[in-house]
DRENMAR-186841 format. One record per residue (C-alpha): residue in three letters; z, y, x. Coordinates in steps of 0.05 Angstrom, whole numbers, always signed. Example, Ala and Ser with C-alpha at 12.3 -4.5 7.8 and 13.67 -1.06 7.14 Angstrom:
<rs>
+-----+--------+--------+--------+
!  aa !     c3 !     c2 !     c1 !
+-----+--------+--------+--------+
! ALA !   +156 !    -90 !   +246 !
! SER !   +143 !    -21 !   +273 !
+-----+--------+--------+--------+
</rs>
This chain:
<rs>
+-----+--------+--------+--------+
!  aa !     c3 !     c2 !     c1 !
+-----+--------+--------+--------+
! UNK !   +852 !  +1865 !  +1202 !
! UNK !   +816 !  +1812 !  +1242 !
! UNK !   +853 !  +1832 !  +1305 !
! UNK !   +920 !  +1829 !  +1270 !
! UNK !   +904 !  +1760 !  +1242 !
! UNK !   +882 !  +1734 !  +1311 !
! UNK !   +946 !  +1763 !  +1341 !
! UNK !   +987 !  +1726 !  +1289 !
! UNK !   +955 !  +1660 !  +1309 !
! UNK !   +964 !  +1676 !  +1384 !
! UNK !  +1037 !  +1692 !  +1372 !
! UNK !  +1049 !  +1627 !  +1335 !
! UNK !  +1015 !  +1587 !  +1391 !
! UNK !  +1053 !  +1623 !  +1446 !
! UNK !  +1121 !  +1611 !  +1413 !
! UNK !  +1106 !  +1538 !  +1430 !
! UNK !  +1090 !  +1557 !  +1502 !
! UNK !  +1156 !  +1595 !  +1506 !
! UNK !  +1193 !  +1534 !  +1482 !
! UNK !  +1161 !  +1491 !  +1536 !
! UNK !  +1181 !  +1541 !  +1589 !
! UNK !  +1249 !  +1564 !  +1566 !
! UNK !  +1276 !  +1509 !  +1521 !
! UNK !  +1291 !  +1563 !  +1468 !
! UNK !  +1237 !  +1614 !  +1451 !
! UNK !  +1287 !  +1669 !  +1433 !
! UNK !  +1289 !  +1730 !  +1477 !
! UNK !  +1362 !  +1718 !  +1497 !
! UNK !  +1344 !  +1651 !  +1529 !
! UNK !  +1282 !  +1669 !  +1568 !
! UNK !  +1320 !  +1668 !  +1633 !
! UNK !  +1342 !  +1596 !  +1624 !
! UNK !  +1306 !  +1529 !  +1631 !
! UNK !  +1350 !  +1473 !  +1609 !
! UNK !  +1413 !  +1480 !  +1650 !
! UNK !  +1376 !  +1511 !  +1709 !
! UNK !  +1367 !  +1584 !  +1725 !
! UNK !  +1296 !  +1605 !  +1709 !
! UNK !  +1253 !  +1650 !  +1752 !
! UNK !  +1243 !  +1721 !  +1728 !
! UNK !  +1171 !  +1726 !  +1704 !
! UNK !  +1135 !  +1792 !  +1712 !
! UNK !  +1065 !  +1805 !  +1686 !
! UNK !  +1025 !  +1862 !  +1715 !
! UNK !   +970 !  +1884 !  +1668 !
! UNK !   +919 !  +1939 !  +1655 !
! UNK !   +871 !  +1947 !  +1598 !
! UNK !   +812 !  +1958 !  +1645 !
! UNK !   +795 !  +1947 !  +1718 !
! UNK !   +803 !  +1997 !  +1774 !
! UNK !   +874 !  +2018 !  +1759 !
! UNK !   +905 !  +1986 !  +1821 !
! UNK !   +936 !  +1928 !  +1783 !
! UNK !   +925 !  +1875 !  +1837 !
! UNK !   +950 !  +1921 !  +1892 !
! UNK !  +1012 !  +1935 !  +1851 !
! UNK !  +1024 !  +1861 !  +1840 !
! UNK !  +1017 !  +1847 !  +1915 !
! UNK !  +1064 !  +1903 !  +1934 !
! UNK !  +1117 !  +1883 !  +1884 !
! UNK !  +1114 !  +1812 !  +1908 !
! UNK !  +1121 !  +1834 !  +1981 !
! UNK !  +1180 !  +1880 !  +1965 !
! UNK !  +1217 !  +1824 !  +1929 !
! UNK !  +1204 !  +1775 !  +1986 !
! UNK !  +1227 !  +1825 !  +2038 !
! UNK !  +1292 !  +1828 !  +1999 !
! UNK !  +1300 !  +1753 !  +2011 !
! UNK !  +1272 !  +1725 !  +1946 !
! UNK !  +1224 !  +1668 !  +1937 !
! UNK !  +1164 !  +1696 !  +1901 !
! UNK !  +1102 !  +1665 !  +1870 !
! UNK !  +1039 !  +1706 !  +1855 !
! UNK !   +988 !  +1676 !  +1810 !
! UNK !   +918 !  +1706 !  +1800 !
! UNK !   +900 !  +1692 !  +1728 !
! UNK !   +841 !  +1740 !  +1732 !
! UNK !   +797 !  +1679 !  +1736 !
! UNK !   +733 !  +1716 !  +1718 !
! UNK !   +740 !  +1767 !  +1774 !
! UNK !   +792 !  +1745 !  +1825 !
! UNK !   +812 !  +1790 !  +1882 !
! UNK !   +885 !  +1792 !  +1900 !
! UNK !   +875 !  +1740 !  +1955 !
! UNK !   +839 !  +1793 !  +1996 !
! UNK !   +901 !  +1837 !  +1998 !
! UNK !   +941 !  +1779 !  +2026 !
! UNK !   +888 !  +1766 !  +2080 !
! UNK !   +867 !  +1700 !  +2050 !
! UNK !   +795 !  +1678 !  +2061 !
! UNK !   +756 !  +1627 !  +2021 !
! UNK !   +761 !  +1579 !  +2079 !
! UNK !   +838 !  +1583 !  +2075 !
! UNK !   +841 !  +1557 !  +2004 !
! UNK !   +842 !  +1481 !  +1995 !
! UNK !   +853 !  +1484 !  +1920 !
! UNK !   +849 !  +1542 !  +1871 !
! UNK !   +878 !  +1554 !  +1802 !
! UNK !   +811 !  +1531 !  +1775 !
! UNK !   +820 !  +1463 !  +1808 !
! UNK !   +888 !  +1455 !  +1774 !
! UNK !   +860 !  +1474 !  +1706 !
! UNK !   +804 !  +1423 !  +1714 !
! UNK !   +852 !  +1367 !  +1734 !
! UNK !   +833 !  +1362 !  +1808 !
! UNK !   +903 !  +1375 !  +1835 !
! UNK !   +974 !  +1393 !  +1818 !
! UNK !   +994 !  +1466 !  +1811 !
! UNK !  +1037 !  +1464 !  +1874 !
! UNK !   +977 !  +1441 !  +1915 !
! UNK !   +943 !  +1508 !  +1899 !
! UNK !  +1001 !  +1549 !  +1928 !
! UNK !   +985 !  +1583 !  +1995 !
! UNK !  +1043 !  +1607 !  +2036 !
! UNK !  +1025 !  +1679 !  +2055 !
! UNK !  +1094 !  +1699 !  +2079 !
! UNK !  +1067 !  +1715 !  +2148 !
! UNK !  +1039 !  +1781 !  +2121 !
! UNK !  +1109 !  +1807 !  +2108 !
! UNK !  +1127 !  +1822 !  +2180 !
! UNK !  +1202 !  +1825 !  +2170 !
! UNK !  +1225 !  +1790 !  +2107 !
! UNK !  +1299 !  +1777 !  +2098 !
! UNK !  +1321 !  +1705 !  +2111 !
! UNK !  +1298 !  +1661 !  +2055 !
! UNK !  +1244 !  +1708 !  +2031 !
! UNK !  +1175 !  +1679 !  +2019 !
! UNK !  +1110 !  +1692 !  +1981 !
! UNK !  +1065 !  +1638 !  +1953 !
! UNK !   +997 !  +1658 !  +1927 !
! UNK !   +960 !  +1617 !  +1875 !
! UNK !   +889 !  +1644 !  +1881 !
! UNK !   +831 !  +1636 !  +1833 !
! UNK !   +764 !  +1611 !  +1859 !
! UNK !   +714 !  +1661 !  +1885 !
! UNK !   +659 !  +1609 !  +1881 !
! UNK !   +604 !  +1634 !  +1835 !
! UNK !   +593 !  +1566 !  +1803 !
! UNK !   +667 !  +1559 !  +1787 !
! UNK !   +669 !  +1628 !  +1755 !
! UNK !   +607 !  +1612 !  +1715 !
! UNK !   +639 !  +1547 !  +1691 !
! UNK !   +701 !  +1585 !  +1667 !
! UNK !   +658 !  +1635 !  +1630 !
! UNK !   +615 !  +1580 !  +1598 !
! UNK !   +664 !  +1524 !  +1585 !
! UNK !   +733 !  +1556 !  +1586 !
! UNK !   +794 !  +1512 !  +1598 !
! UNK !   +856 !  +1485 !  +1563 !
! UNK !   +902 !  +1546 !  +1557 !
! UNK !   +963 !  +1500 !  +1549 !
! UNK !   +954 !  +1478 !  +1621 !
! UNK !   +968 !  +1548 !  +1644 !
! UNK !  +1037 !  +1550 !  +1613 !
! UNK !  +1051 !  +1481 !  +1641 !
! UNK !  +1030 !  +1506 !  +1709 !
! UNK !  +1077 !  +1565 !  +1707 !
! UNK !  +1136 !  +1519 !  +1692 !
! UNK !  +1117 !  +1466 !  +1744 !
! UNK !  +1104 !  +1519 !  +1798 !
! UNK !  +1172 !  +1551 !  +1788 !
! UNK !  +1206 !  +1483 !  +1793 !
! UNK !  +1167 !  +1458 !  +1853 !
! UNK !  +1174 !  +1520 !  +1896 !
! UNK !  +1243 !  +1540 !  +1871 !
! UNK !  +1219 !  +1609 !  +1855 !
! UNK !  +1264 !  +1669 !  +1841 !
! UNK !  +1206 !  +1711 !  +1814 !
! UNK !  +1136 !  +1695 !  +1789 !
! UNK !  +1088 !  +1754 !  +1789 !
! UNK !  +1027 !  +1744 !  +1744 !
! UNK !   +966 !  +1786 !  +1762 !
! UNK !   +930 !  +1786 !  +1695 !
! UNK !   +858 !  +1794 !  +1674 !
! UNK !   +844 !  +1865 !  +1649 !
! UNK !   +837 !  +1873 !  +1574 !
! UNK !   +864 !  +1825 !  +1522 !
! UNK !   +844 !  +1751 !  +1523 !
! UNK !   +880 !  +1685 !  +1515 !
! UNK !   +909 !  +1678 !  +1585 !
! UNK !   +931 !  +1751 !  +1584 !
! UNK !   +966 !  +1743 !  +1517 !
! UNK !  +1000 !  +1680 !  +1542 !
! UNK !  +1024 !  +1714 !  +1605 !
! UNK !  +1052 !  +1773 !  +1565 !
! UNK !  +1085 !  +1727 !  +1514 !
! UNK !  +1125 !  +1687 !  +1564 !
! UNK !  +1145 !  +1745 !  +1610 !
! UNK !  +1213 !  +1774 !  +1621 !
! UNK !  +1180 !  +1839 !  +1639 !
! UNK !  +1112 !  +1871 !  +1631 !
! UNK !  +1086 !  +1927 !  +1675 !
! UNK !  +1025 !  +1963 !  +1645 !
! UNK !   +986 !  +1999 !  +1699 !
! UNK !   +945 !  +2059 !  +1677 !
! UNK !   +907 !  +2117 !  +1707 !
! UNK !   +918 !  +2185 !  +1675 !
! UNK !   +850 !  +2190 !  +1642 !
! UNK !   +828 !  +2186 !  +1569 !
! UNK !   +798 !  +2117 !  +1573 !
! UNK !   +863 !  +2088 !  +1598 !
! UNK !   +905 !  +2125 !  +1546 !
! UNK !   +872 !  +2089 !  +1488 !
! UNK !   +871 !  +2020 !  +1521 !
! UNK !   +944 !  +2027 !  +1543 !
! UNK !   +964 !  +2043 !  +1471 !
! UNK !   +933 !  +1978 !  +1447 !
! UNK !   +967 !  +1938 !  +1502 !
! UNK !  +1035 !  +1968 !  +1486 !
! UNK !  +1025 !  +1952 !  +1412 !
! UNK !  +1007 !  +1879 !  +1427 !
! UNK !  +1066 !  +1871 !  +1475 !
! UNK !  +1113 !  +1896 !  +1421 !
! UNK !  +1085 !  +1845 !  +1373 !
! UNK !  +1099 !  +1791 !  +1425 !
! UNK !  +1171 !  +1814 !  +1434 !
! UNK !  +1168 !  +1826 !  +1509 !
! UNK !  +1241 !  +1839 !  +1530 !
! UNK !  +1224 !  +1894 !  +1579 !
! UNK !  +1160 !  +1934 !  +1580 !
! UNK !  +1146 !  +1992 !  +1627 !
! UNK !  +1086 !  +2035 !  +1646 !
! UNK !  +1064 !  +2052 !  +1716 !
! UNK !  +1020 !  +2114 !  +1723 !
! UNK !   +975 !  +2103 !  +1784 !
! UNK !   +924 !  +2142 !  +1824 !
! UNK !   +943 !  +2209 !  +1794 !
! UNK !   +903 !  +2267 !  +1824 !
! UNK !   +943 !  +2312 !  +1870 !
! UNK !   +930 !  +2371 !  +1824 !
! UNK !   +970 !  +2337 !  +1767 !
! UNK !  +1043 !  +2350 !  +1754 !
! UNK !  +1073 !  +2280 !  +1760 !
! UNK !  +1136 !  +2296 !  +1721 !
! UNK !  +1095 !  +2325 !  +1664 !
! UNK !  +1052 !  +2263 !  +1662 !
! UNK !  +1114 !  +2219 !  +1660 !
! UNK !  +1141 !  +2256 !  +1600 !
! UNK !  +1074 !  +2256 !  +1564 !
! UNK !  +1063 !  +2182 !  +1574 !
! UNK !  +1134 !  +2163 !  +1555 !
! UNK !  +1131 !  +2205 !  +1492 !
! UNK !  +1061 !  +2181 !  +1473 !
! UNK !  +1078 !  +2107 !  +1476 !
! UNK !  +1153 !  +2110 !  +1465 !
! UNK !  +1158 !  +2067 !  +1527 !
! UNK !  +1195 !  +2077 !  +1593 !
! UNK !  +1154 !  +2099 !  +1653 !
! UNK !  +1174 !  +2059 !  +1714 !
! UNK !  +1138 !  +2104 !  +1763 !
! UNK !  +1083 !  +2154 !  +1776 !
! UNK !  +1042 !  +2145 !  +1839 !
! UNK !   +994 !  +2198 !  +1865 !
! UNK !   +926 !  +2185 !  +1895 !
! UNK !   +937 !  +2166 !  +1968 !
! UNK !   +886 !  +2171 !  +2024 !
! UNK !   +928 !  +2122 !  +2065 !
! UNK !   +924 !  +2070 !  +2009 !
! UNK !   +850 !  +2082 !  +2000 !
! UNK !   +841 !  +2074 !  +2075 !
! UNK !   +870 !  +2004 !  +2073 !
! UNK !   +813 !  +1985 !  +2026 !
! UNK !   +855 !  +1929 !  +1995 !
! UNK !   +856 !  +1893 !  +2062 !
! UNK !   +931 !  +1899 !  +2075 !
! UNK !   +996 !  +1907 !  +2035 !
! UNK !  +1014 !  +1980 !  +2032 !
! UNK !  +1090 !  +1968 !  +2028 !
! UNK !  +1086 !  +1929 !  +2093 !
! UNK !  +1040 !  +1975 !  +2131 !
! UNK !  +1074 !  +2041 !  +2108 !
! UNK !  +1145 !  +2018 !  +2096 !
! UNK !  +1174 !  +2089 !  +2097 !
! UNK !  +1121 !  +2122 !  +2055 !
! UNK !  +1143 !  +2160 !  +1991 !
! UNK !  +1098 !  +2114 !  +1950 !
! UNK !  +1136 !  +2053 !  +1975 !
! UNK !  +1201 !  +2087 !  +1955 !
! UNK !  +1172 !  +2095 !  +1885 !
! UNK !  +1148 !  +2023 !  +1884 !
! UNK !  +1218 !  +1999 !  +1903 !
! UNK !  +1245 !  +2036 !  +1843 !
! UNK !  +1193 !  +2002 !  +1799 !
! UNK !  +1211 !  +1934 !  +1827 !
! UNK !  +1285 !  +1946 !  +1814 !
! UNK !  +1272 !  +1970 !  +1743 !
! UNK !  +1230 !  +1908 !  +1726 !
! UNK !  +1288 !  +1862 !  +1746 !
! UNK !  +1346 !  +1901 !  +1716 !
+-----+--------+--------+--------+
</rs>
């Protein structure tokens, strides 16, 4: 009962955030901002860590950019940031982080790092801008202790899309369900829930799917990731789709090549012709359809 009551309050608050972003909070108008075409917002989420959520976010962003789109990637996992490593971004490369914006030290566009050089062959016009969270221990401790104004996050999404003229905004969320995660889900055109095929993930994924339905996400899909080679992928697809009554965007087996990258490179760039990249391309297409 307490969870349902809290979700009701979150939903009421986030309808206001939708209105700020889209002008009209109805599902039919999420792709519009005033008279301008709005970026497609995709949240990539998992109920717990270790599912490959950030790697999935990075690979989707790279695939969109290699198709010639302007893509923003924002790391809202402020408590445990990490996607910057996949894009080869060191702490010394970051002038301002998302934390700085939330604390009023800079504009949101000043946090954007152009990481397009990692693409190695993007179509003309394609670009990736990463908005990293701080890896400074004191900054993380401050977030945990003091928090921040959640309304600034929705303002930042809107301003970032305008300033960088983005076609797509990929939000790498914090695992579990907290305020920034619920906000990201509520304003998204599409939600990709990443899960591993084990019993802990099954229960948490069920809760995430239930919450997303309460928040009226227009398109929600599940990605099964890191499936052991002994598993029947098609059987897992059917089981997950039936269990949650939700489309399965893809099923990706455990990969020694991906593990070998150790989150230090983007798999879709390094192994462009790998079967997993073919699967990820289908996921990317499904999320935009």
